[in-house]
Structures are given as C-alpha cells and as structure tokens.
C-alpha atoms as a printed R data frame, in Angstrom:
   type eleno elety resid chain resno       x       y        z
1  ATOM     1    CA   MET     A     1 -90.060 -35.433  -80.869
2  ATOM     2    CA   ASP     A     2 -91.711 -38.123  -78.775
3  ATOM     3    CA   PRO     A     3 -95.399 -37.217  -78.201
4  ATOM     4    CA   THR     A     4 -95.421 -39.049  -74.858
5  ATOM     5    CA   VAL     A     5 -92.822 -36.681  -73.396
6  ATOM     6    CA   PRO     A     6 -94.234 -33.285  -72.375
7  ATOM     7    CA   TYR     A     7 -92.696 -30.269  -74.062
8  ATOM     8    CA   ARG     A     8 -90.389 -28.195  -71.895
9  ATOM     9    CA   PRO     A     9 -88.880 -24.986  -73.249
10 ATOM    10    CA   HIS     A    10 -85.140 -24.719  -73.153
11 ATOM    11    CA   PRO     A    11 -84.098 -22.974  -69.923
12 ATOM    12    CA   TYR     A    12 -82.423 -20.147  -71.863
13 ATOM    13    CA   HIS     A    13 -85.696 -19.327  -73.613
14 ATOM    14    CA   ALA     A    14 -87.768 -19.131  -70.459
15 ATOM    15    CA   PRO     A    15 -88.018 -15.646  -68.908
16 ATOM    16    CA   PRO     A    16 -86.470 -15.261  -65.474
17 ATOM    17    CA   ARG     A    17 -89.058 -15.627  -62.728
18 ATOM    18    CA   ASP     A    18 -87.866 -12.684  -60.597
19 ATOM    19    CA   VAL     A    19 -87.873 -10.078  -63.411
20 ATOM    20    CA   PRO     A    20 -91.130  -8.321  -64.318
21 ATOM    21    CA   ARG     A    21 -92.220  -8.792  -67.912
22 ATOM    22    CA   HIS     A    22 -92.734  -5.054  -68.516
23 ATOM    23    CA   VAL     A    23 -90.402  -2.341  -67.285
24 ATOM    24    CA   ASP     A    24 -91.253   1.342  -67.684
25 ATOM    25    CA   ARG     A    25 -88.328   2.787  -69.639
26 ATOM    26    CA   THR     A    26 -89.496   6.372  -70.047
27 ATOM    27    CA   ALA     A    27 -86.794   8.948  -69.564
28 ATOM    28    CA   PRO     A    28 -87.016  11.157  -66.480
29 ATOM    29    CA   GLU     A    29 -87.560  14.879  -66.902
30 ATOM    30    CA   PRO     A    30 -84.293  16.855  -67.090
31 ATOM    31    CA   ALA     A    31 -83.177  18.499  -63.858
32 ATOM    32    CA   PHE     A    32 -82.613  21.847  -65.588
33 ATOM    33    CA   PRO     A    33 -84.041  23.620  -68.663
34 ATOM    34    CA   ALA     A    34 -82.405  23.387  -72.063
35 ATOM    35    CA   PRO     A    35 -80.036  26.226  -72.957
36 ATOM    36    CA   PRO     A    36 -81.299  28.941  -75.319
37 ATOM    37    CA   PRO     A    37 -80.407  28.611  -79.017
38 ATOM    38    CA   ALA     A    38 -76.903  29.754  -79.878
39 ATOM    39    CA   GLN     A    39 -76.502  33.225  -81.314
40 ATOM    40    CA   GLY     A    40 -74.241  33.902  -84.253
41 ATOM    41    CA   GLY     A    41 -73.646  32.435  -87.673
42 ATOM    42    CA   GLY     A    42 -74.099  28.764  -86.850
43 ATOM    43    CA   ILE     A    43 -72.070  25.949  -88.298
44 ATOM    44    CA   CYS     A    44 -70.603  27.980  -91.161
45 ATOM    45    CA   ALA     A    45 -69.263  30.572  -88.729
46 ATOM    46    CA   LEU     A    46 -67.539  27.802  -86.810
47 ATOM    47    CA   GLY     A    47 -65.923  26.582  -90.019
48 ATOM    48    CA   ARG     A    48 -64.702  30.058  -90.851
49 ATOM    49    CA   ALA     A    49 -63.432  30.724  -87.319
50 ATOM    50    CA   TYR     A    50 -61.909  27.382  -86.374
51 ATOM    51    CA   GLY     A    51 -61.503  25.692  -89.748
52 ATOM    52    CA   GLY     A    52 -59.669  28.614  -91.284
53 ATOM    53    CA   TRP     A    53 -61.968  28.761  -94.306
54 ATOM    54    CA   ALA     A    54 -61.355  31.607  -96.687
55 ATOM    55    CA   PRO     A    55 -64.576  33.502  -97.566
56 ATOM    56    CA   ASP     A    56 -64.397  32.322 -101.202
57 ATOM    57    CA   SER     A    57 -63.313  28.719 -100.437
58 ATOM    58    CA   ASP     A    58 -65.210  25.646 -101.621
59 ATOM    59    CA   ALA     A    59 -65.981  24.697  -98.017
60 ATOM    60    CA   ALA     A    60 -67.483  28.119  -97.244
61 ATOM    61    CA   ARG     A    61 -69.530  28.098 -100.471
62 ATOM    62    CA   ILE     A    62 -70.850  24.556  -99.864
63 ATOM    63    CA   CYS     A    63 -71.720  25.395  -96.240
64 ATOM    64    CA   HIS     A    64 -73.596  28.509  -97.338
65 ATOM    65    CA   ILE     A    65 -75.549  26.484  -99.935
66 ATOM    66    CA   ALA     A    66 -76.323  23.691  -97.446
67 ATOM    67    CA   TYR     A    67 -77.070  25.759  -94.327
68 ATOM    68    CA   GLY     A    68 -77.761  29.237  -95.694
69 ATOM    69    CA   ASN     A    69 -75.596  31.203  -93.294
C-alpha cells in the first residue's frame, strides 16, 4: 500500500450513517400470561394414547426410564 495515499475503508465495511450503532433488542412482555402446566401423564401418556404403545413395549419402557411417568 502506498503510504502517501490515505487509508479509506472499503464502502461495504463502513457502517451505514443513518442506522444507530446499538439497537435495543429486548423482547417485549407477553400480552397474556403463560398457560398453567398440563395435567396428566406427560409425554409418555401422549405416546401411549396417540402412538399406540402397548404398556409393555420398548417405547413405553424407554419413555418411563427417561421421563419417569
């Protein structure tokens, strides 16, 4: 680089002049409260009900070991 020529950053590296350098990106508060926790047997109950797991199946046994319900 020629030392007699002043350094100019490439235009793509320079920040835009009309955009603030810091923008507050905090999430707004939700408009309504969170729903209460679900009642019932949890994920294993869903597997038994909708997955058609037999009570003594591998899937039911693994779910009970992993989630305890």
